[in-house]
C-alpha positions as CSV (number, residue, x, y, z in Angstrom):
1,M,-0.1,-0.1,0.1
2,N,2.9,2.4,0.9
3,I,4.4,1.6,-2.7
4,I,1.1,2.6,-4.4
5,N,0.9,5.7,-2.5
6,Y,4.5,6.7,-3.4
7,L,3.9,5.9,-7.1
8,V,0.6,8.1,-6.8
9,L,2.8,10.9,-5.2
10,G,5.4,10.5,-7.6
11,I,3.1,10.6,-10.8
12,F,1.4,13.6,-9.2
13,A,4.8,15.4,-8.7
14,I,5.6,14.7,-12.2
15,F,2.6,16.0,-13.5
16,I,2.8,19.2,-11.4
17,I,6.3,19.5,-12.7
18,L,5.4,19.1,-16.3
19,T,2.4,21.5,-16.0
20,F,4.7,24.1,-14.6
21,F,7.1,23.7,-17.4
22,V,4.2,24.2,-19.9
23,I,3.0,27.3,-18.2
24,V,6.5,28.6,-18.2
25,S,6.9,28.0,-21.9
26,F,3.6,29.4,-22.6
27,V,4.4,32.6,-20.9
28,R,7.7,32.9,-22.5
29,A,6.1,32.3,-26.0
30,F,3.5,34.8,-25.4
31,N,6.0,37.5,-24.1
32,Y,8.3,36.6,-27.2
33,R,5.3,37.2,-29.6
34,R,4.2,40.5,-27.7
35,D,7.8,41.8,-27.9
36,T,8.0,40.9,-31.7
37,E,4.6,42.7,-32.2
38,I,5.8,45.6,-30.4
39,K,9.3,45.7,-32.4
40,F,7.4,45.0,-35.7
41,A,5.2,48.1,-34.9
42,Q,8.2,50.3,-33.8
43,N,10.1,49.4,-37.2
44,K,7.1,50.2,-39.3
45,Q,6.8,53.4,-37.7
46,L,10.6,54.0,-38.3
47,K,10.3,52.9,-41.7
48,D,7.3,55.5,-42.4
49,Y,9.4,58.2,-40.9
50,L,12.3,57.4,-43.1
51,D,10.2,57.2,-46.2
52,N,8.8,60.4,-45.3
53,I,12.2,62.1,-44.8
54,E,13.1,60.6,-48.3
55,Q,10.0,62.1,-49.8
56,Q,10.9,65.4,-48.3
57,Y,14.3,65.1,-49.6
58,Q,13.0,64.4,-53.0
59,E,10.6,67.3,-53.0
60,L,13.3,69.5,-52.0
61,R,15.8,68.3,-54.9
62,H,12.8,69.0,-57.3
63,F,12.3,72.4,-55.8
64,K,16.0,73.5,-56.1
65,H,15.9,72.2,-59.9
66,D,12.8,74.2,-60.4
67,Y,14.1,77.3,-58.5
68,K,17.1,77.1,-60.7
69,N,15.0,76.9,-63.8
70,M,13.0,80.0,-62.5
71,L,16.1,82.1,-62.2
72,L,17.3,81.3,-65.6
73,A,14.1,82.2,-67.1
74,L,14.0,85.5,-65.2
75,E,17.4,86.2,-66.1
76,G,16.7,85.8,-69.7
77,F,13.8,88.3,-69.5
78,V,16.2,90.7,-67.7
79,K,18.9,90.4,-70.5
80,E,16.4,90.8,-73.2
81,G,14.8,93.8,-71.5
82,D,11.4,92.2,-71.8
83,H,10.1,93.8,-68.7
84,K,6.3,92.9,-69.6
85,Q,7.3,89.2,-69.9
86,F,9.4,89.5,-66.7
87,K,6.2,90.8,-64.8
88,E,4.0,88.3,-66.0
89,Y,6.2,85.5,-65.3
90,Y,6.9,86.6,-61.9
91,E,3.0,87.3,-61.1
92,Q,2.5,83.5,-62.3
93,L,5.2,82.4,-59.9
94,V,3.6,84.5,-57.1
95,R,0.2,82.9,-57.8
96,E,1.3,79.3,-58.0
97,Q,3.2,79.3,-54.8
98,P,1.4,79.5,-51.3
99,S,1.9,82.6,-49.5
100,Q,4.2,82.7,-46.3
101,S,1.7,84.0,-44.2
102,E,-0.8,81.1,-45.4
103,L,2.0,78.6,-44.5
104,E,2.5,80.1,-41.0
105,D,-1.1,80.2,-40.1
106,Q,-1.5,76.4,-40.6
107,S,1.9,75.3,-40.2
108,I,4.0,73.7,-37.2
109,S,6.4,76.8,-37.5
110,N,7.3,76.2,-33.7
111,I,8.4,72.8,-34.2
112,N,12.0,73.6,-33.2
113,Y,10.8,74.1,-29.7
114,L,10.5,70.5,-29.6
115,K,14.0,69.0,-28.9
116,N,13.2,65.3,-29.4
117,E,14.0,64.4,-33.2
118,P,11.8,61.3,-33.3
119,I,8.9,63.2,-31.9
120,R,9.5,66.2,-34.0
121,G,9.9,63.9,-37.4
122,L,6.7,61.9,-36.3
123,I,4.7,65.3,-36.0
124,I,6.2,66.7,-39.3
125,E,5.2,63.4,-41.0
126,K,1.6,63.6,-39.7
127,F,1.3,67.3,-40.8
128,F,2.1,66.4,-44.5
129,Y,-0.1,63.3,-44.0
130,A,-2.9,65.7,-42.8
131,R,-2.5,68.1,-45.5
132,K,-2.8,65.5,-48.2
133,L,-6.1,64.7,-46.7
134,G,-7.5,68.3,-46.6
135,I,-6.8,68.6,-42.7
136,N,-5.1,71.4,-40.9
137,L,-2.9,70.0,-38.2
138,E,-1.7,73.0,-35.8
139,L,1.1,72.6,-33.3
140,E,0.7,74.7,-30.1
141,I,4.0,74.8,-28.1
142,T,5.5,78.1,-26.8
143,E,8.6,77.1,-25.0
144,S,11.5,74.8,-25.5
145,I,10.4,71.3,-24.5
146,E,12.7,68.3,-24.1
147,I,11.4,64.7,-23.1
148,K,13.9,62.9,-21.3
149,N,12.0,59.6,-20.6
150,H,14.0,56.8,-21.7
151,D,11.3,55.0,-23.5
152,I,10.8,57.6,-26.3
153,L,9.7,55.1,-28.7
154,S,6.6,54.1,-26.6
155,I,5.9,57.9,-26.5
156,V,6.2,58.1,-30.3
157,R,3.8,55.2,-30.9
158,V,1.3,56.9,-28.4
159,I,1.5,60.2,-30.2
160,G,1.3,58.6,-33.6
161,I,-1.9,56.6,-32.6
162,L,-3.5,59.6,-31.3
163,L,-2.9,61.8,-34.4
164,D,-3.8,59.0,-36.8
165,N,-7.0,58.7,-34.9
166,A,-7.8,62.5,-34.8
167,I,-6.8,63.0,-38.4
168,E,-9.1,60.1,-39.5
169,Q,-12.0,61.4,-37.8
170,A,-11.6,65.0,-38.9
171,T,-11.8,63.6,-42.5
172,K,-15.6,62.9,-41.4
173,E,-16.1,66.4,-40.1
174,E,-16.8,69.9,-41.6
175,N,-14.4,71.3,-38.9
176,K,-11.0,69.8,-40.3
177,L,-8.7,70.9,-37.6
178,V,-6.6,68.8,-35.4
179,I,-4.7,70.4,-32.6
180,C,-1.4,69.0,-30.9
181,A,-0.6,71.0,-27.8
182,L,2.7,70.4,-25.8
183,I,2.9,72.1,-22.3
184,K,5.7,71.6,-19.6
185,S,4.3,72.1,-16.1
186,N,6.8,71.6,-13.4
187,D,8.2,68.1,-13.6
188,Q,5.8,66.8,-16.2
189,I,4.8,67.3,-19.8
190,V,1.3,67.2,-21.1
191,I,0.6,66.4,-24.7
192,T,-3.0,66.9,-26.0
193,V,-4.4,66.2,-29.2
194,D,-7.8,67.7,-29.9
195,N,-10.4,67.3,-32.8
196,F,-13.9,68.1,-33.5
197,V,-16.6,65.5,-33.5
198,N,-20.2,66.3,-34.4
199,D,-22.0,63.0,-34.0
200,L,-22.7,62.2,-30.4
201,E,-22.7,58.5,-31.2
202,D,-19.2,59.0,-32.6
203,L,-18.1,60.7,-29.4
204,S,-19.4,57.8,-27.4
205,Q,-17.5,55.4,-29.7
206,I,-14.2,57.3,-29.5
207,S,-14.5,57.3,-25.7
208,Q,-14.2,53.5,-25.7
209,S,-10.8,52.1,-24.9
210,G,-10.7,49.9,-27.9
211,Y,-11.6,52.7,-30.5
212,T,-9.7,52.9,-33.7
213,T,-10.9,54.8,-36.9
214,K,-9.3,52.5,-39.4
215,S,-10.7,49.0,-40.2
216,G,-8.2,46.4,-39.9
217,H,-6.0,48.5,-37.6
218,S,-7.2,47.3,-34.2
219,G,-3.7,47.5,-32.9
220,F,-3.6,51.1,-33.3
221,G,-6.6,52.0,-31.1
222,L,-6.8,53.5,-27.6
223,N,-6.8,50.2,-26.3
224,N,-3.4,49.7,-27.5
225,V,-2.4,53.3,-26.0
226,D,-3.6,52.0,-22.7
227,K,-1.4,48.9,-22.9
228,I,1.5,50.9,-23.8
229,V,1.1,53.4,-21.1
230,K,0.5,50.7,-18.3
231,Q,4.2,49.4,-19.2
232,N,5.8,52.7,-18.2
233,E,5.1,54.1,-14.5
234,N,5.8,57.8,-15.8
235,L,3.2,57.7,-18.5
236,F,-0.5,58.6,-17.7
237,F,-3.5,58.8,-20.4
238,E,-6.9,60.1,-20.0
239,T,-9.7,61.3,-22.7
240,E,-12.2,64.0,-22.2
241,V,-15.1,65.4,-24.2
242,V,-15.3,69.3,-24.0
243,K,-18.0,71.0,-26.0
244,Q,-17.9,68.4,-29.0
245,H,-14.2,68.3,-28.9
246,F,-12.5,65.0,-28.1
247,Q,-9.2,65.5,-26.0
248,A,-6.7,62.7,-25.6
249,T,-4.1,63.6,-23.2
250,L,-0.7,62.0,-22.4
251,M,1.2,63.0,-19.4
252,I,4.8,62.2,-19.1
253,T,6.1,62.7,-15.4
254,G,9.6,62.8,-14.0
255,E,10.7,65.4,-16.4
């Protein structure tokens, strides 16, 4: 009888050990998959950023080439003394180029106040992306701000998600304005993304943690923001609806 008891206990112990190893293996596999997904998202965001920089570089090259041609044309009119053609060509160039005041009104001219290159690059990328969709993305920042949090990639991901959601929602609204405000207060930095929402049902949907405006992009909803924030003790996230404006705020402490 004692031998049988020992055998039962032995089998039970082996079962417990095997179960333990199965659980450990499952946890490791889950963590590996999660880390892989995070790295994939970060690499995709980095690729999008680099692609945008490349596009801006190509646009700059084209502009320099066109600018050189413009100067040659103007020089030709001057040498020939054709003041009428010179005036007409000059006026045509002015009409085709956006005015400096127009750019300043809708632009992110204060972007240099932001001292973090990854975040600055992201906002510039989203600015051009929004402009292609007819959305005006405004940056509100009035002082020099440098985010020292070591997990800067998580912060970039959160800001990217918030801007993507706001821009996508703005495409559905008559009020096509998205505001990204950065404020430094004592030892914390507050980043708020604000967009107008006309439909109360949309407001209710947006307030849900799993909200994402893009079908097939469930990984980029507010639920994903919550997960990212919970992994960093210095990050806090909240949403608020103020007079049909949806405001998503990321707070970074310890700055």
